[in-house]
C-alpha positions as a Markdown table, in Angstrom:
| # | Residue | x | y | z |
|---|---|---|---|---|
| 1 | Met | 121.6 | -18.6 | 81.6 |
| 2 | Ser | 123.9 | -15.8 | 82.3 |
| 3 | Arg | 123.8 | -13.8 | 85.8 |
| 4 | Glu | 122.4 | -10.9 | 83.8 |
| 5 | Glu | 120.0 | -13.3 | 81.8 |
| 6 | Ala | 118.7 | -14.9 | 85.1 |
| 7 | Gly | 118.3 | -11.2 | 87.0 |
| 8 | Leu | 114.4 | -11.2 | 87.0 |
| 9 | Arg | 112.5 | -11.4 | 90.4 |
| 10 | Pro | 108.7 | -12.6 | 90.2 |
| 11 | Ile | 107.7 | -9.5 | 91.0 |
| 12 | Asp | 109.6 | -7.5 | 88.1 |
| 13 | Leu | 108.1 | -10.1 | 85.9 |
| 14 | Ala | 104.6 | -9.3 | 87.5 |
| 15 | Arg | 105.1 | -5.6 | 87.6 |
| 16 | Thr | 105.6 | -6.0 | 83.4 |
| 17 | Ala | 102.3 | -7.6 | 82.7 |
| 18 | Gly | 100.3 | -5.6 | 86.0 |
| 19 | Ile | 99.5 | -8.9 | 87.1 |
| 20 | Ser | 100.6 | -10.7 | 91.3 |
| 21 | Thr | 103.2 | -12.6 | 91.8 |
| 22 | Gln | 101.0 | -15.8 | 92.0 |
| 23 | Gln | 99.9 | -15.7 | 88.1 |
| 24 | Ile | 103.6 | -15.7 | 87.5 |
| 25 | Arg | 104.2 | -18.4 | 89.5 |
| 26 | Asn | 101.5 | -20.1 | 87.6 |
| 27 | Tyr | 102.4 | -19.6 | 84.2 |
| 28 | Ala | 105.6 | -21.1 | 85.2 |
| 29 | Asp | 103.9 | -23.8 | 86.4 |
| 30 | Ala | 101.7 | -24.3 | 83.0 |
| 31 | Gly | 104.3 | -24.0 | 80.4 |
| 32 | Ile | 103.3 | -20.6 | 79.5 |
| 33 | Leu | 106.7 | -20.0 | 80.3 |
| 34 | Pro | 110.2 | -22.2 | 79.8 |
| 35 | Pro | 111.0 | -23.9 | 82.7 |
| 36 | Ala | 113.1 | -21.7 | 84.5 |
| 37 | Pro | 116.5 | -22.6 | 87.1 |
| 38 | Arg | 116.3 | -22.7 | 90.9 |
| 39 | Ser | 118.6 | -20.9 | 93.8 |
| 40 | Pro | 120.0 | -23.0 | 96.0 |
| 41 | Ala | 116.9 | -21.7 | 98.3 |
| 42 | Gly | 114.8 | -23.7 | 96.0 |
| 43 | Tyr | 113.8 | -20.0 | 94.0 |
| 44 | Arg | 112.5 | -19.7 | 90.6 |
| 45 | Arg | 115.5 | -17.5 | 89.2 |
| 46 | Phe | 113.9 | -15.6 | 85.8 |
| 47 | Gly | 116.1 | -13.7 | 82.9 |
| 48 | Val | 114.7 | -11.9 | 79.7 |
| 49 | Ala | 113.6 | -15.0 | 78.0 |
| 50 | His | 111.2 | -15.1 | 80.8 |
| 51 | Arg | 109.9 | -11.7 | 80.2 |
| 52 | Arg | 109.7 | -12.1 | 76.5 |
| 53 | Ala | 107.6 | -15.1 | 76.7 |
| 54 | Leu | 105.5 | -13.3 | 79.0 |
| 55 | Leu | 104.8 | -10.4 | 76.8 |
| 56 | Thr | 103.9 | -13.3 | 73.7 |
| 57 | Tyr | 102.1 | -14.9 | 75.9 |
| 58 | Arg | 99.8 | -11.7 | 76.8 |
| 59 | Ala | 99.9 | -10.3 | 72.9 |
| 60 | Leu | 98.9 | -14.1 | 71.9 |
| 61 | Ala | 96.1 | -13.6 | 74.0 |
| 62 | Arg | 94.3 | -10.0 | 73.2 |
| 63 | Gly | 94.2 | -11.8 | 69.8 |
| 64 | Tyr | 93.8 | -15.7 | 70.5 |
| 65 | Gly | 92.2 | -16.2 | 73.4 |
| 66 | Trp | 93.5 | -17.0 | 76.3 |
| 67 | Asp | 92.9 | -20.6 | 75.7 |
| 68 | Thr | 94.4 | -20.6 | 72.9 |
| 69 | Ala | 97.5 | -18.7 | 73.6 |
| 70 | Arg | 98.1 | -21.2 | 76.5 |
| 71 | Ala | 97.8 | -23.8 | 74.0 |
| 72 | Ile | 100.5 | -22.0 | 71.6 |
| 73 | Met | 103.0 | -21.5 | 74.7 |
| 74 | Gln | 103.0 | -24.9 | 76.0 |
| 75 | Ala | 103.8 | -26.3 | 72.4 |
| 76 | Val | 106.2 | -23.8 | 71.8 |
| 77 | His | 108.2 | -24.7 | 74.8 |
| 78 | Ala | 107.8 | -29.0 | 74.3 |
| 79 | Gly | 109.9 | -28.4 | 71.4 |
| 80 | Asp | 106.5 | -28.7 | 69.0 |
| 81 | Leu | 106.7 | -25.7 | 67.1 |
| 82 | Pro | 104.3 | -27.3 | 64.0 |
| 83 | Leu | 101.7 | -27.7 | 66.9 |
| 84 | Ala | 101.9 | -24.2 | 67.6 |
| 85 | Leu | 101.5 | -22.8 | 63.9 |
| 86 | Thr | 98.5 | -25.3 | 63.4 |
| 87 | Leu | 96.8 | -23.4 | 67.0 |
| 88 | Val | 97.8 | -20.2 | 64.7 |
| 89 | Asp | 95.9 | -21.4 | 61.4 |
| 90 | Ala | 93.3 | -22.6 | 62.8 |
| 91 | Ala | 92.6 | -19.5 | 65.1 |
| 92 | His | 92.8 | -17.6 | 61.5 |
| 93 | Ala | 90.8 | -20.0 | 59.7 |
| 94 | Met | 87.8 | -19.5 | 62.5 |
| 95 | Leu | 88.2 | -15.8 | 62.0 |
| 96 | His | 87.6 | -16.4 | 57.8 |
| 97 | Glu | 84.5 | -18.0 | 58.4 |
| 98 | Gln | 83.0 | -16.1 | 61.1 |
| 99 | Arg | 83.5 | -13.2 | 58.7 |
| 100 | Leu | 81.8 | -15.5 | 55.8 |
| 101 | Ser | 78.9 | -16.1 | 58.6 |
| 102 | Leu | 78.7 | -12.4 | 59.8 |
| 103 | Gln | 78.2 | -11.7 | 55.7 |
| 104 | Ala | 75.4 | -14.4 | 55.2 |
| 105 | Thr | 74.0 | -13.7 | 58.2 |
| 106 | Gly | 73.4 | -9.5 | 57.5 |
| 107 | Glu | 72.2 | -10.7 | 53.8 |
| 108 | Ala | 69.4 | -13.0 | 55.4 |
| 109 | Leu | 68.8 | -10.4 | 57.9 |
| 110 | Glu | 68.4 | -7.7 | 55.3 |
| 111 | Ala | 65.9 | -10.1 | 53.4 |
| 112 | Val | 64.1 | -11.2 | 56.5 |
| 113 | Ala | 63.6 | -7.0 | 57.4 |
| 114 | Glu | 62.4 | -6.2 | 54.2 |
| 115 | Glu | 59.3 | -9.1 | 54.3 |
| 116 | Thr | 56.0 | -7.7 | 55.5 |
| 117 | Pro | 54.1 | -9.3 | 57.5 |
| 118 | Asp | 50.6 | -10.2 | 56.5 |
| 119 | Ala | 48.0 | -8.6 | 59.6 |
| 120 | Ser | 44.9 | -9.2 | 58.1 |
| 121 | Ala | 45.3 | -12.7 | 59.3 |
| 122 | Pro | 42.9 | -13.3 | 61.9 |
| 123 | Pro | 44.7 | -14.6 | 65.7 |
| 124 | Arg | 43.8 | -18.0 | 65.5 |
| 125 | Ser | 45.2 | -18.6 | 62.2 |
| 126 | Gly | 49.1 | -18.3 | 64.0 |
| 127 | Met | 51.3 | -20.8 | 64.7 |
| 128 | Arg | 51.6 | -22.5 | 67.8 |
| 129 | Ile | 54.9 | -22.2 | 69.7 |
| 130 | Gly | 56.4 | -25.9 | 68.3 |
| 131 | Glu | 54.9 | -25.4 | 64.6 |
| 132 | Val | 57.1 | -22.0 | 65.2 |
| 133 | Ala | 60.4 | -24.3 | 66.9 |
| 134 | Ala | 60.4 | -26.8 | 64.0 |
| 135 | Ser | 60.3 | -24.5 | 61.9 |
| 136 | Leu | 63.8 | -22.3 | 63.3 |
| 137 | Gly | 65.5 | -25.5 | 64.4 |
| 138 | Val | 65.6 | -24.7 | 67.5 |
| 139 | Arg | 64.0 | -25.5 | 71.1 |
| 140 | Ala | 60.4 | -24.4 | 72.2 |
| 141 | Ser | 62.2 | -23.2 | 75.3 |
| 142 | Ala | 64.6 | -20.8 | 73.6 |
| 143 | Leu | 60.9 | -19.0 | 71.7 |
| 144 | Arg | 60.2 | -18.5 | 75.8 |
| 145 | Val | 63.5 | -17.2 | 76.9 |
| 146 | Trp | 63.1 | -14.6 | 74.3 |
| 147 | Glu | 59.3 | -13.8 | 74.9 |
| 148 | Ser | 60.4 | -13.5 | 78.6 |
| 149 | Ala | 63.2 | -11.5 | 77.7 |
| 150 | Gly | 60.4 | -9.0 | 75.9 |
| 151 | Leu | 61.8 | -9.6 | 72.6 |
| 152 | Leu | 58.5 | -11.7 | 71.5 |
| 153 | Thr | 55.1 | -10.5 | 71.9 |
| 154 | Pro | 53.1 | -13.2 | 71.1 |
| 155 | Gly | 49.2 | -13.2 | 71.2 |
| 156 | Arg | 47.1 | -15.9 | 73.4 |
| 157 | Glu | 44.0 | -18.0 | 71.8 |
| 158 | Pro | 41.1 | -17.2 | 74.2 |
| 159 | Gly | 40.1 | -19.9 | 76.0 |
| 160 | Thr | 43.1 | -22.1 | 76.4 |
| 161 | Gly | 45.4 | -19.5 | 76.7 |
| 162 | Tyr | 47.9 | -21.1 | 74.0 |
| 163 | Arg | 50.8 | -18.8 | 71.9 |
| 164 | Arg | 49.7 | -18.4 | 68.8 |
| 165 | Phe | 52.6 | -16.5 | 66.4 |
| 166 | Gly | 51.3 | -14.0 | 63.4 |
| 167 | Ser | 53.2 | -13.7 | 60.7 |
| 168 | Ala | 54.7 | -10.3 | 62.7 |
| 169 | Asp | 55.9 | -12.4 | 65.5 |
| 170 | Val | 57.3 | -15.6 | 63.3 |
| 171 | Arg | 59.4 | -12.7 | 61.3 |
| 172 | Asp | 60.9 | -11.9 | 64.3 |
| 173 | Ala | 61.7 | -14.9 | 65.8 |
| 174 | Arg | 63.5 | -15.8 | 62.2 |
| 175 | Met | 65.4 | -12.8 | 63.1 |
| 176 | Ile | 66.3 | -13.2 | 66.6 |
| 177 | Asn | 67.5 | -17.0 | 65.7 |
| 178 | Met | 69.8 | -15.6 | 63.1 |
| 179 | Leu | 71.1 | -12.9 | 65.4 |
| 180 | Arg | 71.7 | -15.5 | 68.0 |
| 181 | Gln | 73.6 | -17.6 | 65.7 |
| 182 | Gly | 75.7 | -14.8 | 65.1 |
| 183 | Arg | 76.3 | -14.7 | 68.8 |
| 184 | Tyr | 74.2 | -11.2 | 69.5 |
| 185 | Pro | 73.3 | -10.9 | 73.2 |
| 186 | Leu | 69.8 | -9.9 | 73.7 |
| 187 | Ser | 70.1 | -6.6 | 74.7 |
| 188 | Gln | 71.6 | -5.9 | 71.2 |
| 189 | Ile | 68.9 | -7.5 | 69.5 |
| 190 | Gln | 65.8 | -5.7 | 71.4 |
| 191 | Pro | 67.1 | -2.2 | 69.8 |
| 192 | Val | 67.2 | -4.0 | 66.4 |
| 193 | Leu | 63.5 | -5.4 | 66.9 |
| 194 | Asp | 62.3 | -1.8 | 68.3 |
| 195 | Gly | 62.9 | 0.0 | 65.6 |
| 196 | Leu | 62.0 | -2.3 | 62.7 |
| 197 | Arg | 58.5 | -2.8 | 64.7 |
| 198 | Arg | 58.3 | 1.3 | 65.0 |
| 199 | Thr | 59.5 | 3.0 | 61.9 |
| 200 | Gly | 60.0 | 0.1 | 59.8 |
| 201 | Ser | 63.7 | 1.1 | 59.2 |
| 202 | Ser | 66.6 | -1.6 | 59.7 |
| 203 | Asp | 69.2 | 1.1 | 60.4 |
| 204 | Ala | 69.8 | -0.6 | 63.7 |
| 205 | Leu | 70.2 | -3.9 | 62.2 |
| 206 | Arg | 73.3 | -2.9 | 59.9 |
| 207 | Ala | 74.4 | -0.9 | 62.8 |
| 208 | Ala | 74.4 | -4.1 | 64.8 |
| 209 | Ile | 76.0 | -6.4 | 62.0 |
| 210 | Ala | 78.6 | -2.8 | 61.5 |
| 211 | Gln | 79.6 | -3.3 | 65.4 |
| 212 | Arg | 80.2 | -6.9 | 65.0 |
| 213 | Arg | 82.4 | -6.5 | 61.7 |
| 214 | Glu | 84.5 | -3.7 | 63.7 |
| 215 | Gly | 85.1 | -6.7 | 66.2 |
| 216 | Leu | 86.3 | -8.6 | 64.0 |
| 217 | His | 88.3 | -6.8 | 63.0 |
| 218 | Gln | 90.0 | -5.5 | 66.6 |
| 219 | Arg | 90.9 | -9.1 | 66.9 |
| 220 | Ala | 92.2 | -9.9 | 63.7 |
| 221 | Thr | 94.4 | -6.9 | 64.3 |
| 222 | Ala | 95.0 | -8.2 | 67.9 |
| 223 | Met | 96.3 | -11.0 | 66.0 |
| 224 | Leu | 98.5 | -9.7 | 63.7 |
| 225 | Glu | 99.8 | -8.0 | 66.9 |
| 226 | Gly | 100.4 | -11.6 | 68.2 |
| 227 | Ala | 101.6 | -13.2 | 65.9 |
| 228 | Gly | 104.6 | -11.3 | 65.4 |
| 229 | His | 105.4 | -11.2 | 69.1 |
| 230 | Leu | 105.3 | -15.1 | 68.4 |
| 231 | His | 107.6 | -14.6 | 65.3 |
| 232 | His | 110.2 | -12.3 | 67.1 |
| 233 | Tyr | 109.8 | -15.4 | 70.4 |
| 234 | Val | 110.7 | -18.5 | 68.2 |
| 235 | Thr | 113.4 | -17.3 | 66.1 |
| 236 | Gly | 115.1 | -14.9 | 69.1 |
| 237 | Glu | 115.0 | -12.1 | 67.3 |
| 238 | Asp | 115.2 | -8.8 | 69.6 |
| 239 | Gln | 112.1 | -6.8 | 69.7 |
| 240 | Ala | 111.1 | -3.6 | 71.3 |
| 241 | Ala | 108.5 | -5.0 | 73.0 |
| 242 | Gly | 106.5 | -2.0 | 74.8 |
| 243 | Asp | 103.7 | -2.2 | 77.9 |
| 244 | Ala | 101.8 | -5.6 | 77.9 |
| 245 | Pro | 98.2 | -5.8 | 77.8 |
| 246 | Arg | 97.5 | -4.5 | 81.5 |
| 247 | His | 93.8 | -6.5 | 82.1 |
| 248 | Gly | 93.0 | -10.2 | 82.0 |
| 249 | Arg | 94.4 | -13.0 | 83.4 |
C-alpha cells in the first residue's frame, strides 16, 4: 500500500459513513474491511481500499440486511468469491419467494374477505378455541394474543365462560393468520379487519398488500444498488460512490 493509499485515519472513514471510530475498528476486526497494516506505533493504517469496502458494505446492508452484507464482505476478503456470490443469489431467491408468497396471500385474503359469515347460527354452535387453532394450524395461545390485541372478539358460553367462535370470528382469524404469515404487524392488521367489519370493504386489505409490495420493490432496488457497489469493489473498477447511508449499524 502506497503512502497516498494509506492516508486515511479511522476518524476519516467514520465520517464517510456517519458512524463512530469504534465501529470502524469493529468492521476491521470482523473482516468487513480488508486487512490493514499497522504503523510502528501499532495503529491501523487505512486507505482508499478500506473506504471502498466500507461504502460497499453499507450499500449491501440496505438491501441484503446487515448479517448477509457482513457475510458477503467476509467471504470476499477471505478470497472466497463463489461463496459471496452464493449469498447474493440466495438473497435474491428469497426475495422472489416473498413476492410469490405475497401474491398468493393477497389472492387468498381477497377470497376470505368476500366470504359472507353465517350470522344465523346460534352462539352455542360456534367453535371452541382449540378447534379454531387446529383448523388454522396455530397454537391456541396465538388466538389469545390476537384477542388481547383487540383483533378477535369471540363470544363467551353462558355458565362456563368458554370462548365460542362464530363464522365471522373464524373468518377474521383466518385473515389474521394469513397476514401474520406475511409478516404484517398486529397494528397493521387492525385497520383491515375494522374496514371489513364496518363497511364490508376490502380496501384496507388491498392497501396493506400494496404497502408490502412497495416494501419489496424498495428492497429490490436497494439490492441492485448494493450489487453494483460489490461488482465495482471485487473487480477493482473505479466507482463514483456517493455518501454512505447515515443510519443503522
